[in-house]
N, C-alpha and C positions, 0 to 999 in steps of 0.2 A: 543667467541660466543656472550657475553654480549655486547661488543663494536659494533659488526656487527648489532645486533638488534637495538641498539640506533641509528646507522647511517641510517638504513632502515626507522626507525620511523621519524627521523628528515627530511630525504629526502622527505618522503610522505607528511609531514605537510607543508613543504616549497612549494612544487610543486602543491599540490592539497588540496582543502578544503572540497570536498565531503566526508561525513563520511559513512563508511561501517563497518559491524561487523567482517570483516576479514582483514588481513594484505594486503595492497594495492599491494605490489610487488608480493606477492603470487598469488593474483588474476590476475594481469597483465601477469605473466609468466605461470600460470597454474600449477606451482609446489608449493604445499602446505607445509608449515612448520608443525611440530608436533601439534602446538596449533590450527592452522586452520583445519588440518586434523581431529583432535579430534572433533571439532564442526560439521564437515560434517558427520563423522561416527556416532555421537550421535543424528543426526537429528536436531541439533540446527539451522543449515543452510543446506538447501537441495542442492543437486548437481547442479540442474538447476539454482539455484540462483547465483552460481559463474559466470555463463555466463552472467546473467543480470547485476551483479555488474561490470564485465569487460566492458560491453557495456556502462554502465553509466560513468565509468572512461574515456573511450575513447571520449565520447560526452561532457565531462565537459569543455574542452578547447573551444568548439565552442558554448556552451549554458550557458549563464550567470545564467539562472534559476537553474542550477545544482551546481554552485560553493559554495553555502551555504546550499545545501540540505543534507539530511541524509536518507540513505536507511534503511527502517524499516523491511519489510518482503514481500515475494511474496507467492501467493497461486496458485497451479495448480488445476483448476476446470474442467479438461477434455479438452474441446475445447476452454477454456479461461484461460489466465494467468493474474492474478490480481497483480499489483505491487503497493505497498504502499510506498510513499516517504514523508518525513517531509521537508517542505520548510518554509522560512520566511513569515510572514503575508504579504499579497499582491500578492504573487506568487501562492497562492492556488486557482487558477481560472480554469475554464473549458478550456480557450484558452491555458494556459500553459500546462495543462494535455494533451491536444490534440497534442501540439507541441512535447512534450517528447514522447508520444505514437508513433507518426509517425516516429520519429528518431529511436526509439528502434525497431520498426517493420522492418526497413531497415537493422539494425545491426544484429538482432537475426534471427537465422534459426529455428524458431519454426513451423514446418510444420503442417498445419491443425489446428493451434491455433491462436485465436485472442488475442490481448493484450489490457488490460485496465489499465490505470494509475490513481491512487487516490492520491491526494495531501492533506495533512493535516498540520496544523500549531500548533495544541495543542494536539499532540498525548500523551504527558506525563501529560497533565492536561485536560482530555476529558470533565470534567464537565463544562468547560468554554463555549464550543460550540460544543456538539456532533452532532448537526444538519448538520454541514458542512460535516462530514464524512458520515452520513446517506444519505444526499442528493446526494452525488457522487456515493455511492454504489447502491442506489435504482433507479437512473436515468435510463430510462426516466420518471419513475413515480415521482409524486410530493409529497414531505414530507409536511404534513399539521400540524404536531405537535409531540412533544415528552414530555412524562410525566415520572416522577419517581414514581414507585409503590413499596410499602412496602410489602414484602412477610411474611407469617406467622412465618418463622424462624428468622425474624429480618433483613434479607438482603434486598437490593434494586435491582430493575431491571428497565431497560428502556422499556417503551412501545412506539413504534414508529408507528405513523399513516401516511399512504400514500394513495394517490388516483391515480387510473390508472388501466391499464390492467396487472394483475400479470404474464401473459404469456410473457410480454416484459422485465421481470427482467433478468439480466445478468446470474443469477444462481437460482436454486430452493430457495424458501423463507427460508426453514429450514437451508440451507447452509449459506445464508446471515446472518441469526440470529447467527449462530456459529461464523462467521467472525467478525461481529460487537461486539459480546460478548468478543471476544479475543482482539479486538482493543480498546474497551471502558472500559474494566476491570469490566463489570457488565453483568449479564444475560440480553438478549435483546429479546423482543417479537415484531414481526412486524404484524400490522393489516392493511389490504389493503381493500379499498373501491373502487368498480368500478365506473367510471364516469357515471352519469345518462344521458341517451339520452333525448334530448329535443323533446317534441312533436311538430310537425309542423301541424298547422291547416290551 
């Protein structure tokens, strides 16, 4: 059993560089080993995420942007599936996110659901540039600033200011605050200002 696991791991590392939280052969075959099954049963990885990881592995050979990527997490927001990937600096652009989203939409059979891909390069060190994550999650609104606020209990939180129509957010503001708090490792508060209409004389 030990030698088989080593062989599977070595094969995965040689043929693919995309990182995922489950064994790649388990994901490709759909037959989960006890370790992967445990992660699914405990909710560490959701069942629908296995399908997303399988699609990413299938796309890796034809998309160079995925060869050094790392799958972080996906969120099911009802009519929207939000997929977070970590990529090398330079690949975290709207054009690359759109390319991956379009490819995944063709691969996945998520009836009645849209797909949104968010690319980050500093997920393990969010203080370096949390604005990159916020800008992608809050688009098409414009992020105008991010401040660190000290709470009475000594903890910190991010206060993110954005301008635009809140009705155009991909999810309710409260849900996005939860997602950003999870990704950035700090409590997040989003403050939205509507664009002012210019008076025409």
